[in-house]
C-alpha positions, -999 to 999 in steps of 0.1 A, spaced: -108 288 100 -78 292 114 -70 253 115 -76 252 78 -52 276 67 -25 261 50 5 251 68 29 275 45 6 300 49 11 295 90 44 295 84 48 331 66 27 347 99 48 325 126 76 334 113 75 371 120 60 361 154 83 370 185 94 342 210 67 343 234 37 343 208 61 316 190 50 297 221 16 306 224 9 298 188 25 263 194 -1 255 223 -34 266 201 -39 233 179 -15 204 162 -20 223 129 -5 259 143 22 236 166 34 215 133 35 251 119 49 273 145 77 241 145 90 243 111 124 246 101 110 276 83 96 295 108 133 298 124 158 302 99 153 337 102 153 350 143 150 378 164 162 370 197 160 402 226 171 397 259 157 428 274 135 418 306 145 400 340 119 380 344 132 344 353 130 318 320 138 351 300 143 326 275 121 298 270 132 258 274 118 253 243 140 274 220 171 256 221 153 224 208 150 254 175 186 274 177 195 240 148 171 252 125 188 290 131 205 302 98 205 344 104 199 351 142 196 388 158 203 388 192 192 420 212 212 426 250 199 455 278 237 462 289 225 478 323 203 444 334 226 417 342 201 387 335 199 403 297 239 402 297 235 362 315 210 349 288 230 364 259 262 347 268 242 314 276 227 314 239 263 323 224 278 294 241 249 268 234 254 282 196 291 276 200 279 240 200 244 228 186 241 258 156 258 243 128 239 255 100 243 296 117 254 318 82 249 349 102 252 367 139 241 400 144 245 414 181 230 446 192 226 462 225 206 490 242 207 510 271 241 521 286 263 501 296 277 504 333 304 527 336 341 509 332 321 483 318 350 463 296 314 437 287 342 410 292 314 385 294 300 387 264 331 389 243 344 361 259 309 345 249 315 359 211 353 346 206 341 311 222 312 309 197 338 323 167 358 295 172 335 268 164 313 286 140 331 271 108 301 275 85 298 312 96 291 337 66 284 372 85 292 387 115 280 424 128 295 437 157 287 475 150 263 475 178 285 464 201 300 493 227 331 475 236 370 474 225 374 447 202 407 433 197 434 413 178 427 384 198 393 384 182 397 391 153 424 361 148 396 340 164 374 349 138 403 343 112 413 307 128 377 295 131 354 311 105 373 309 70 338 308 49 332 342 62 316 367 35 315 400 54 323 413 91 317 447 111 342 457 134 332 494 131 312 501 165 315 531 188 340 523 212 364 549 231 392 526 222 403 506 193 423 479 191 430 462 162 463 464 146 460 467 104 482 431 111 458 414 123 435 425 94 458 413 67 458 375 85 419 379 85 420 388 43 447 356 40 424 330 63 388 347 45 393 345 11 355 350 0 354 384 18 336 410 3 325 435 28 347 447 56 337 472 84 368 488 101 378 521 123 404 544 107 436 527 131 432 495 117 436 500 76 468 505 65 480 506 28 490 470 35 453 462 38 444 478 4 469 458 -11 462 428 2 422 435 -9 436 446 -44 453 413 -46 447 397 -82 432 365 -66 404 379 -44 369 376 -49 352 411 -63 350 434 -29 317 452 -24 315 476 9 342 489 32 326 513 62 351 533 82 348 550 116 365 573 128 355 577 165 383 569 187 415 585 196 435 560 180 420 569 145 427 603 145 466 594 150 464 575 122 485 574 89 459 580 64 456 557 33 472 579 2 452 583 -22 474 559 -54 463 531 -29 427 542 -33 429 545 -69 444 509 -71 419 495 -53 390 509 -71 409 498 -101 407 461 -88 370 464 -78 354 489 -97 319 480 -76 338 487 -45 314 514 -20 331 530 10 313 544 37 327 569 62 318 581 96 334 605 110 327 615 150 342 645 173 372 630 181 388 639 145 403 672 141 403 689 110 434 687 94 430 648 102 396 651 81 413 667 53 440 640 49 414 612 55 392 624 28 412 611 -8 394 620 -45 398 585 -54 375 570 -25 347 563 -38 326 572 -10 285 562 -13 280 572 27 292 601 42 280 606 80 300 636 95 296 646 126 328 673 133 334 695 161 352 715 141 348 726 105 323 710 86 317 734 54 348 725 39 342 683 40 306 687 22 323 711 -5 353 686 -6 325 657 -13 304 678 -37 336 680 -62 351 644 -56 323 621 -48 290 634 -70 295 600 -90 293 575 -62 276 592 -33 243 579 -26 238 589 19 244 623 35 243 634 72 254 661 85 253 669 128 262 710 128 255 743 140 232 763 111 249 790 89 249 801 55 282 788 45 268 755 52 236 764 32 257 770 4 279 739 6 242 717 7 227 736 -24 264 729 -40 259 695 -30 228 691 -44 232 701 -83 264 680 -82 253 647 -65 218 641 -88 222 606 -78 217 612 -38 192 589 -25 192 606 13 201 639 28 203 642 69 208 675 82 205 680 116 202 719 120 178 746 105 184 751 69 169 777 45 139 770 25 161 771 -8 182 742 5 152 719 9 146 735 -29 175 726 -46 175 686 -33 145 684 -42 149 699 -78 185 682 -83 180 647 -64 154 631 -92 166 597 -65 157 616 -35 140 594 -14 140 600 26 155 637 38 154 659 73 161 691 63 142 712 89 127 747 85 123 753 120 132 746 156 112 709 161 111 691 193 136 661 186 143 635 177 140 646 144 122 622 118 135 615 83 105 626 52 103 602 27 96 619 -8 86 603 -38 
């Protein structure tokens, strides 16, 4: 019966298989081999380099890289063979994957101490120099310091870019606003951008609001390193001008413990159209939650709070629920009172997922699906 399945059905099945299973399927019969080697199977591909065996990447893989349009590449940073496989694959992609439209790099495990990731970053640099058809580049899951050299390479090598995310978790941010300005100038189709606060400036927002730019959809901002805490915040007037130019803009904010309370106060401007707010602060969290309830009610869709439990926090969360009826997700990683859970269920009809625990439970705390 398997041999009688139409090739279109086999393709739909095989495209969800990992590499080893695709290889096994191709050896079953001619019909399966034809389907498993179809370009449609390889269009969206996930490759995980997380083992240490020889031949980690099967030799036939390089034959089909030309068919890959969207690639998610995973690396186990603590394993030498995994890193070698990733750097080798990126180097090959630079020369034989002209159709690649999107690349997403993700790391797993702990990176070795004092590891700057030069091997992987150099491979990314080489790839971006030749990826003239690339539309989407996501480096959020790489825990290495990204710099001006890489951003400028992307600007010069990927003129068709529509989205790039540089807002990764790193101890140092080495991307200056001037490099982002050059990126915006070289990539006129850019619609989504992820940055650290240190890479943002009034001039960057002005460039985004320029009359000739395409509609800008998403700006993700990360505050997780000392440079982010020291940077001068963008004034509310600049945000208002950007929103006027791009009324459909959504901004995602993620604030980590490195951001002191006074810096958080300066960063949170009323005119920012915040759609997602993730707070993991070492100082006051109640104040930012109150601020969000009063100023982001029309745009806020996702809230994540990591702090200690308190009556003041419960009151702020209840106010958030009452004011932000469009909220779709709320995740609070501390115990809350039952009234908090009731408030979100009653006042947020679009709520689809929440993490609101009424008693301590073993970690990890998994979200509940609602409606």
